[in-house]
C-alpha positions as CSV (number, residue, x, y, z in Angstrom):
1,M,-64.8,-179.9,-158.1
2,E,-65.0,-177.8,-155.0
3,R,-61.8,-179.3,-153.7
4,A,-60.1,-178.4,-157.0
5,A,-61.3,-174.8,-156.6
6,I,-59.7,-174.6,-153.2
7,T,-56.4,-176.1,-154.2
8,G,-55.8,-174.8,-157.7
9,E,-56.0,-176.5,-161.0
10,T,-54.1,-179.6,-159.8
11,G,-56.7,-180.3,-157.2
12,I,-54.1,-181.7,-154.7
13,L,-54.6,-181.3,-151.0
14,D,-52.2,-183.5,-149.1
15,N,-52.3,-184.5,-145.4
16,H,-55.7,-182.9,-145.3
17,R,-58.0,-183.0,-142.3
18,Q,-61.4,-181.3,-142.0
19,T,-61.6,-178.3,-139.7
20,D,-64.2,-175.7,-138.8
21,S,-61.5,-173.1,-139.4
22,A,-61.6,-171.9,-135.8
23,G,-58.0,-170.8,-135.3
24,L,-56.9,-172.0,-138.7
25,I,-53.6,-170.3,-139.7
26,A,-52.3,-170.3,-143.3
27,L,-48.6,-170.1,-144.1
28,F,-48.0,-169.0,-147.7
29,I,-44.6,-169.8,-149.5
30,P,-43.6,-170.7,-153.0
31,S,-42.3,-174.2,-152.3
32,L,-40.3,-176.3,-149.8
33,R,-36.9,-176.3,-151.4
34,A,-33.9,-176.2,-149.1
35,G,-33.6,-172.6,-147.8
36,G,-33.8,-170.5,-144.7
37,A,-37.4,-169.2,-145.3
38,E,-38.6,-172.7,-146.0
39,R,-37.0,-174.1,-142.8
40,T,-38.5,-171.2,-140.8
41,T,-41.9,-172.0,-142.3
42,L,-41.7,-175.6,-141.1
43,N,-40.5,-174.6,-137.7
44,L,-43.5,-172.2,-137.3
45,A,-45.9,-174.7,-138.7
46,T,-44.7,-177.3,-136.1
47,A,-44.9,-174.9,-133.2
48,L,-48.3,-173.5,-134.2
49,L,-49.7,-177.0,-134.5
50,A,-48.3,-177.9,-131.0
51,Q,-50.2,-174.8,-129.7
52,G,-53.4,-176.3,-130.9
53,H,-54.0,-174.3,-134.1
54,D,-55.0,-175.9,-137.4
55,V,-52.3,-175.1,-139.9
56,D,-52.5,-175.0,-143.7
57,L,-49.2,-174.8,-145.6
58,V,-50.1,-173.1,-148.9
59,L,-47.6,-173.8,-151.6
60,V,-47.4,-172.2,-155.1
61,R,-46.0,-175.6,-156.2
62,R,-45.6,-178.8,-154.3
63,E,-41.9,-179.4,-154.6
64,G,-38.7,-179.2,-152.6
65,Q,-36.3,-181.2,-150.3
66,Y,-38.3,-180.4,-147.2
67,L,-41.6,-181.9,-148.3
68,D,-41.1,-185.1,-146.3
69,Q,-40.4,-183.0,-143.2
70,V,-43.9,-181.4,-143.0
71,P,-45.4,-182.5,-139.6
72,Q,-48.3,-184.9,-139.6
73,G,-51.5,-182.8,-139.1
74,V,-50.4,-179.9,-141.2
75,S,-52.4,-179.7,-144.5
76,I,-50.5,-179.1,-147.6
77,I,-52.4,-176.9,-150.1
78,N,-50.9,-177.1,-153.6
79,L,-51.9,-174.2,-155.8
80,G,-50.2,-175.9,-158.7
81,K,-48.6,-173.0,-160.4
82,T,-45.1,-172.4,-161.8
83,R,-44.8,-168.7,-160.7
84,V,-46.0,-166.9,-157.6
85,V,-48.0,-164.3,-159.5
86,L,-50.0,-167.0,-161.3
87,S,-51.2,-168.4,-158.0
88,L,-53.3,-165.3,-157.3
89,T,-56.7,-166.7,-158.3
90,G,-56.0,-170.0,-156.6
91,L,-55.1,-168.2,-153.4
92,V,-58.3,-166.1,-153.5
93,R,-60.3,-169.3,-153.9
94,Y,-58.5,-170.9,-151.0
95,I,-59.1,-167.9,-148.7
96,R,-62.8,-167.8,-149.6
97,N,-63.3,-171.6,-149.1
98,R,-61.1,-172.4,-146.1
99,R,-61.6,-169.0,-144.3
100,P,-58.4,-169.0,-142.3
101,V,-58.4,-166.5,-139.4
102,A,-54.9,-165.4,-140.4
103,L,-52.5,-165.6,-143.4
104,L,-48.8,-165.3,-142.9
105,A,-46.8,-164.7,-146.1
106,M,-43.2,-165.8,-145.7
107,M,-41.1,-164.0,-148.4
108,N,-40.7,-160.7,-150.2
109,H,-42.3,-161.5,-153.5
110,V,-45.2,-163.6,-152.1
111,N,-46.1,-160.8,-149.8
112,I,-47.5,-158.7,-152.7
113,V,-49.6,-161.5,-154.0
114,A,-50.9,-162.3,-150.5
115,I,-52.1,-158.7,-150.1
116,W,-53.9,-158.8,-153.5
117,A,-55.5,-162.1,-152.7
118,C,-56.8,-160.9,-149.3
119,R,-58.2,-157.8,-150.9
120,L,-59.9,-159.7,-153.7
121,A,-61.2,-162.5,-151.4
122,N,-63.1,-159.8,-149.4
123,V,-63.5,-161.9,-146.3
124,P,-62.4,-161.2,-142.7
125,I,-58.7,-162.3,-142.4
126,R,-55.7,-161.0,-140.5
127,L,-52.7,-160.6,-142.9
128,V,-49.1,-160.6,-141.6
129,L,-46.1,-160.3,-143.9
130,R,-42.7,-161.6,-143.0
131,E,-39.8,-159.5,-144.5
132,P,-36.7,-161.7,-144.6
133,A,-34.2,-159.1,-145.9
134,T,-33.8,-155.6,-147.1
135,L,-35.0,-155.5,-150.7
136,S,-32.3,-153.0,-151.7
137,S,-29.7,-155.6,-150.8
138,L,-31.3,-158.1,-153.2
139,V,-31.4,-155.8,-156.2
140,T,-28.2,-156.0,-158.4
141,K,-27.4,-155.2,-162.0
142,K,-28.4,-158.7,-162.9
143,S,-31.7,-158.6,-161.1
144,G,-34.9,-159.2,-163.1
145,I,-37.8,-156.9,-163.4
146,R,-39.6,-158.5,-160.5
147,D,-36.8,-157.7,-158.0
148,R,-36.5,-154.2,-159.3
149,L,-40.2,-153.5,-158.9
150,L,-40.5,-155.0,-155.4
151,P,-39.4,-151.9,-153.5
152,M,-42.0,-149.7,-155.3
153,L,-44.7,-152.4,-154.9
154,S,-43.8,-152.7,-151.2
155,R,-44.2,-148.9,-150.6
156,L,-47.6,-149.1,-152.4
157,W,-49.1,-152.2,-150.9
158,Y,-47.5,-153.1,-147.6
159,P,-49.6,-150.6,-145.7
160,S,-52.6,-152.7,-146.5
161,A,-51.4,-155.5,-144.2
162,D,-52.1,-155.7,-140.5
163,Y,-48.5,-156.2,-139.5
164,V,-45.1,-156.7,-141.1
165,V,-42.5,-158.9,-139.3
166,A,-38.9,-157.8,-139.7
167,V,-36.5,-160.7,-138.9
168,S,-33.9,-158.3,-137.5
169,R,-33.5,-154.7,-136.4
170,G,-31.7,-153.9,-139.7
171,V,-34.7,-155.0,-141.7
172,Q,-37.0,-153.1,-139.3
173,A,-35.0,-149.9,-140.0
174,Y,-35.3,-150.5,-143.7
175,L,-39.1,-151.0,-143.6
176,I,-39.6,-147.8,-141.5
177,H,-37.1,-145.5,-143.1
178,T,-37.0,-146.7,-146.7
179,I,-40.4,-148.3,-147.4
180,G,-42.1,-145.7,-145.1
181,L,-44.2,-148.0,-142.9
182,P,-45.4,-146.7,-139.5
183,E,-43.2,-147.9,-136.7
184,A,-46.2,-149.4,-134.9
185,M,-46.9,-151.7,-137.9
186,V,-43.4,-153.3,-137.9
187,R,-42.5,-155.9,-135.3
188,V,-39.0,-157.4,-134.9
189,I,-39.4,-161.2,-134.5
190,H,-36.3,-163.3,-135.0
191,N,-36.6,-166.6,-136.9
192,P,-37.5,-169.5,-134.6
193,V,-34.7,-172.0,-134.1
194,P,-35.4,-175.5,-132.6
195,V,-32.4,-175.5,-130.4
196,D,-33.1,-178.8,-128.6
197,R,-33.8,-180.7,-131.9
198,I,-30.6,-179.3,-133.4
199,R,-28.6,-180.5,-130.4
200,G,-30.1,-184.0,-130.8
201,M,-29.4,-184.1,-134.6
202,A,-25.8,-182.8,-134.0
203,R,-25.0,-185.9,-132.1
204,E,-25.6,-188.2,-135.1
205,D,-22.5,-190.0,-136.6
206,L,-20.9,-188.9,-139.8
207,S,-19.3,-191.5,-142.1
208,F,-17.2,-189.1,-144.2
209,P,-13.5,-189.8,-143.6
210,W,-12.6,-186.2,-142.9
211,F,-14.6,-186.4,-139.6
212,D,-13.0,-189.7,-138.4
213,G,-10.4,-188.1,-136.3
214,D,-7.2,-187.2,-138.2
215,D,-7.1,-183.9,-136.3
216,I,-7.1,-181.7,-139.3
217,P,-9.5,-178.9,-138.5
218,I,-12.6,-178.4,-140.7
219,I,-14.0,-175.1,-141.7
220,I,-17.7,-175.2,-142.7
221,G,-20.0,-172.9,-144.7
222,V,-23.7,-173.5,-145.2
223,G,-26.1,-171.8,-147.6
224,R,-27.4,-171.5,-151.1
225,L,-24.6,-171.3,-153.7
226,S,-25.4,-167.9,-154.9
227,D,-23.6,-164.5,-155.2
228,E,-25.1,-163.0,-152.0
229,K,-23.6,-165.8,-149.9
230,G,-20.1,-164.8,-150.9
231,F,-18.6,-168.3,-151.1
232,D,-16.0,-167.0,-153.5
233,V,-14.7,-164.9,-150.6
234,L,-14.7,-167.9,-148.3
235,L,-12.7,-170.0,-150.8
236,R,-10.1,-167.2,-151.2
237,A,-9.9,-166.9,-147.4
238,F,-9.6,-170.7,-147.0
239,D,-6.7,-170.7,-149.5
240,R,-4.9,-168.2,-147.3
241,V,-5.5,-170.2,-144.1
242,R,-4.4,-173.4,-145.8
243,N,-1.1,-171.7,-146.6
244,K,-0.6,-171.2,-142.9
245,T,-1.8,-174.5,-141.4
246,P,-3.4,-177.8,-142.5
247,V,-7.1,-177.3,-142.8
248,R,-10.1,-178.5,-144.8
249,L,-13.3,-176.8,-146.0
250,V,-16.8,-178.2,-146.3
251,I,-19.6,-176.2,-148.0
252,L,-23.1,-177.5,-147.7
253,G,-25.8,-176.3,-150.1
254,E,-26.8,-176.1,-153.7
255,G,-27.4,-173.3,-156.1
256,P,-26.6,-171.5,-159.4
257,Q,-23.0,-170.8,-158.7
258,R,-21.8,-174.4,-158.2
259,D,-19.9,-174.4,-161.6
260,K,-18.3,-171.0,-160.9
261,L,-17.2,-172.1,-157.4
262,N,-15.8,-175.4,-158.8
263,N,-13.8,-173.4,-161.3
264,L,-12.4,-171.2,-158.5
265,I,-11.5,-174.2,-156.5
266,K,-9.4,-175.5,-159.4
267,E,-7.9,-172.1,-160.0
268,L,-6.8,-172.0,-156.4
269,G,-5.5,-175.6,-156.5
270,V,-7.5,-176.7,-153.4
271,E,-9.5,-179.5,-154.9
272,H,-8.2,-182.1,-152.5
273,D,-9.2,-180.0,-149.4
274,V,-12.7,-178.8,-150.4
275,F,-15.8,-180.9,-150.2
276,M,-19.2,-179.6,-151.6
277,P,-21.8,-182.4,-151.2
278,G,-24.8,-180.3,-152.0
279,Y,-27.9,-180.5,-149.9
280,V,-27.7,-182.8,-146.8
281,P,-30.7,-183.6,-144.7
282,N,-28.8,-183.1,-141.4
283,P,-26.3,-180.2,-141.6
284,Y,-26.1,-180.0,-137.8
285,A,-23.9,-183.1,-137.5
286,Y,-21.4,-181.5,-139.9
287,I,-21.5,-178.2,-138.1
288,A,-21.0,-179.8,-134.7
289,H,-17.9,-181.6,-136.0
290,A,-16.4,-178.5,-137.5
291,A,-13.8,-176.3,-135.9
292,V,-15.4,-173.1,-137.1
293,L,-18.5,-172.1,-139.0
294,T,-18.1,-169.2,-141.5
295,L,-20.7,-166.9,-142.9
296,S,-19.3,-165.0,-145.9
297,S,-22.5,-163.3,-147.0
298,R,-22.8,-160.0,-148.7
299,S,-26.4,-159.6,-147.5
300,E,-28.7,-161.4,-145.0
301,G,-31.9,-160.8,-143.1
302,F,-31.5,-163.1,-140.2
303,P,-28.9,-165.9,-140.9
304,N,-30.3,-169.0,-139.1
305,V,-27.1,-170.9,-139.6
306,I,-25.3,-168.7,-137.1
307,V,-27.8,-169.6,-134.3
308,E,-27.6,-173.2,-135.4
309,A,-23.9,-173.2,-135.1
310,L,-24.1,-171.6,-131.6
311,A,-26.6,-174.3,-130.6
312,C,-24.0,-176.9,-131.7
313,G,-21.3,-175.1,-129.6
314,T,-19.4,-174.3,-132.8
315,P,-17.5,-170.9,-132.9
316,V,-18.5,-168.5,-135.7
317,V,-16.7,-166.1,-138.0
318,A,-19.2,-164.0,-140.0
319,T,-19.2,-160.9,-142.2
320,D,-20.7,-157.8,-140.7
321,C,-23.2,-157.6,-143.5
322,P,-26.6,-156.0,-143.4
323,S,-28.3,-157.4,-141.5
324,G,-28.4,-160.0,-138.7
325,P,-24.9,-161.3,-138.0
326,A,-23.9,-158.5,-135.6
327,E,-27.3,-158.7,-133.9
328,I,-27.0,-162.4,-133.3
329,L,-23.4,-162.3,-132.2
330,N,-24.0,-159.2,-130.1
331,E,-21.5,-157.0,-132.0
332,G,-18.8,-159.7,-131.7
333,E,-19.3,-160.9,-128.2
334,F,-20.3,-164.4,-129.3
335,G,-18.2,-164.7,-132.5
336,R,-15.9,-162.8,-134.8
337,L,-17.2,-160.2,-137.3
338,V,-15.2,-159.2,-140.3
339,P,-15.8,-156.8,-143.2
340,M,-17.6,-158.0,-146.3
341,N,-15.6,-159.0,-149.4
342,D,-12.3,-159.2,-147.5
343,P,-10.7,-162.6,-147.8
344,A,-7.6,-161.5,-145.8
345,A,-9.6,-160.3,-142.8
346,M,-11.7,-163.5,-142.9
347,A,-8.6,-165.6,-143.0
348,R,-7.1,-163.8,-140.0
349,A,-10.3,-164.3,-138.0
350,I,-10.4,-168.0,-138.9
351,L,-6.8,-168.5,-137.8
352,D,-7.4,-166.6,-134.6
353,T,-10.5,-168.8,-133.9
354,L,-8.6,-172.0,-134.6
355,R,-5.9,-171.0,-132.1
356,E,-8.1,-170.1,-129.2
357,D,-10.0,-172.0,-126.6
358,F,-13.8,-171.2,-126.5
359,D,-16.6,-171.8,-124.1
360,S,-19.2,-173.9,-125.9
361,D,-21.7,-173.6,-123.1
362,Q,-21.6,-169.8,-123.5
363,L,-22.4,-170.3,-127.2
364,T,-25.3,-172.7,-126.6
365,K,-26.8,-170.3,-124.0
366,R,-26.7,-167.5,-126.5
367,A,-28.6,-169.8,-129.0
368,E,-31.3,-170.4,-126.5
369,E,-32.3,-166.7,-126.7
370,F,-33.7,-167.5,-130.2
371,S,-35.6,-170.6,-129.1
372,M,-38.9,-171.7,-130.7
373,D,-41.1,-170.9,-127.6
374,K,-40.0,-167.3,-127.3
375,V,-40.3,-166.5,-131.0
376,V,-43.6,-168.4,-131.8
377,H,-45.4,-166.6,-128.9
378,E,-44.6,-163.3,-130.6
379,Y,-46.0,-164.6,-133.9
380,T,-49.1,-165.9,-132.2
381,K,-49.9,-162.5,-130.8
382,L,-49.9,-161.0,-134.3
383,L,-51.8,-163.8,-136.0
384,V,-54.6,-164.4,-133.6
385,G,-54.3,-161.6,-131.1
386,I,-53.3,-163.7,-128.1
387,P,-51.7,-161.4,-125.4
């Protein structure tokens, strides 16, 4: 019965090993579906484990494509709830029973619940929040009440945390000037990217015929099929490029706009030159075989896929959206930046990239500036106070 109290009503604790909680760090996230925050969580868990810390991965619900990628030795705590807010009591029990020295909340809406749980648990714990994007960029006319309330709740509750991690300078500016956090409380730490592992996975073979050497260049986009990723803009840009030169497009990812994007593909008449396979376990092999990676987003925090493309030596065309692309590409030094929602500008940038020679070594060296070792050390300083 005590185990069930720790892990929620489902009573599930996977990969569990006993620990005296010395140096135990908990990472809190809704699930392990395929996404940037989830990938970052796994990268951090792997690196913290390698540093000798005990690591608990606390999930609101045990689901997602990345579940089988949790490293051996990381405990999966399943709170067994369908919504983040419903996991509050389970998270309080977890904190009281497992007594982690630090809790790192990984996403906007889980941050608030993490703060409430730490206050209710009333035990010594260091709380660090990770802010992956500016909340104002996530709120649209179609947003639900949760997303509309988040900025107000953040102003009210974020000061209760020990630190807030901004994944880019743009997010840092938002937290300081819009949310009103003290500058000393906000630290910029980019997402950790396992550059060496990506390079190894990029060398894996692909069986899809487009990659078998017919010399037609392939444009690639990677991300959730949702409005903020702007794949409708990419498709319209691709149509323009295709009218100039033979080219194909691959979009990796899954999401709510699949049907809408499929309709646009038919409307443009590009069905035979667009491939959308959904989630793939190794996107890096696709990226490495592409002629150019495109990021068509309307908003970002820190787009991992740009660093991943650089690690593969693949040139990048990205929208200059808030925030992250310009920061990673150093204002255009390591890839082309184009305005948001401008298919014509994106098409021109893609065509220019296809025509030019590029230095893949320069791109991979840039990716190394976001390597795991550098980033995880910064997180460790906040979580356990290591200088």
